[in-house]
C-alpha positions in Angstrom: 80.7 67.0 95.8 81.9 70.4 94.6 82.3 71.0 90.9 85.8 71.2 89.4 87.4 74.6 90.2 85.1 75.2 93.2 86.6 74.9 96.7 84.7 72.7 99.2 84.6 74.8 102.4 84.5 71.7 104.5 87.6 70.1 102.9 90.6 72.0 104.4 93.2 70.1 102.3 93.0 72.5 99.3 95.3 70.9 96.7 94.5 71.4 93.0 91.1 72.9 93.6 92.6 75.5 95.9 95.3 76.4 93.4 92.7 76.6 90.6 90.5 78.9 92.8 93.4 81.2 93.6 94.3 81.4 89.9 90.7 82.3 89.0 90.6 84.9 91.7 93.9 86.4 90.6 92.7 86.5 86.9 89.4 88.2 87.9 91.2 90.8 89.9 93.7 91.4 87.0 90.7 92.1 84.7 89.5 94.7 87.2 93.1 96.1 87.3 93.0 96.5 83.5 89.8 98.7 83.8 91.7 100.9 86.3 94.7 101.1 84.0 92.5 102.2 81.1 90.8 104.9 83.2 91.8 108.4 82.0 91.3 109.9 85.5 94.1 107.7 86.9 96.7 108.3 84.2 98.5 110.8 86.4 99.2 108.3 89.2 102.9 107.3 89.3 103.7 103.6 89.1 100.0 102.7 88.7 100.6 99.1 87.4 103.0 98.3 90.3 100.6 99.8 92.9 97.6 97.8 91.4 99.6 94.6 91.6 100.6 95.3 95.2 97.0 96.1 96.1 95.8 92.9 94.3 98.2 90.8 96.4 97.1 92.6 99.6 93.4 92.0 98.8 94.0 88.3 98.0 95.8 87.9 101.3 93.0 89.6 103.3 90.1 87.8 101.5 90.6 84.5 103.3 87.4 82.8 102.3 88.0 83.7 98.6 84.6 85.2 98.2 85.8 88.3 96.3 85.2 90.7 99.1 86.5 91.5 102.6 84.0 91.1 105.4 84.3 92.2 109.0 86.0 89.0 110.3 88.6 89.0 107.5 89.3 92.7 108.2 89.6 91.9 111.9 92.1 89.2 111.2 94.1 91.4 108.8 94.2 94.2 111.4 95.4 91.8 114.1 98.0 90.4 111.7 99.6 93.8 111.3 99.3 94.6 115.0 96.4 97.0 114.8 93.6 95.1 116.7 90.3 96.9 116.5 86.9 96.5 118.1 83.9 95.4 116.0 82.5 98.9 116.1 85.7 100.3 114.8 85.8 97.7 112.0 82.2 98.5 111.1 83.1 102.2 110.8 86.1 101.3 108.7 84.0 99.3 106.3 81.3 101.9 106.2 83.9 104.5 105.1 84.8 102.4 102.1 81.6 100.5 101.3 79.8 102.3 98.5 77.4 99.5 97.7 76.1 99.2 101.3 76.9 95.4 101.3 78.7 95.5 104.6 81.8 94.2 102.9 84.7 95.7 100.9 84.8 94.6 97.2 88.0 94.8 95.2 86.8 97.9 93.3 86.0 99.6 96.6 89.4 98.6 97.9 91.2 100.0 94.9 89.1 103.2 94.9 90.0 103.7 98.6 93.7 103.1 98.0 94.0 105.3 94.9 91.4 107.9 95.9 92.1 111.3 97.5 89.7 110.7 100.4 91.5 109.6 103.5 90.1 106.7 105.5 91.4 105.0 108.6 91.8 101.7 106.8 93.8 103.3 104.0 96.1 105.0 106.5 96.7 101.7 108.3 97.4 99.8 105.1 99.8 102.5 103.8 101.6 102.5 107.1 102.0 98.7 106.9 103.2 98.9 103.3 105.9 101.5 104.4 106.9 99.3 107.4 107.4 96.3 105.1 109.5 98.4 102.7 112.3 98.8 105.3 114.9 96.2 104.8 117.1 95.1 107.7 120.7 94.5 106.7 121.5 90.8 106.9 125.3 91.1 106.5 127.9 91.8 109.1 128.7 95.6 109.3 132.1 96.5 108.0 135.0 96.6 110.5 136.2 100.0 111.5 139.4 101.2 113.0 140.0 104.2 115.2 141.2 106.4 112.3 138.0 106.1 110.4 135.8 107.5 113.3 134.9 111.2 113.3 
């Protein structure tokens, strides 16, 4: 039986343990965000707190096994989810571009360094493109009625 606060990978019900795990993960990533907010090299970035919060939500969404890093299968599912299916070789190259610890995965710090850094990686471009695509809001109301006199 797993200890309180630990998620049993064989029990897919989730419940309180899952909520507790998500809260712990969010708190741990928030602590890392504080380190980035205190970094003098990043003071020039506009809307840094909002960006870090957005990146934290993205990372939590992509880290499906809640291990604290994104592995090749999680990256594959994330790319498929946004309509950018990739081969395993392409995924390995994307991870290698970002992975500074040679772990074969992307940690949250590596993810933030990639998103805030000046170096352009394929993964960063795809994620930024997805972010911009989500930002477009489609009007949900009926367009105003026009008559002939208002047309050019």
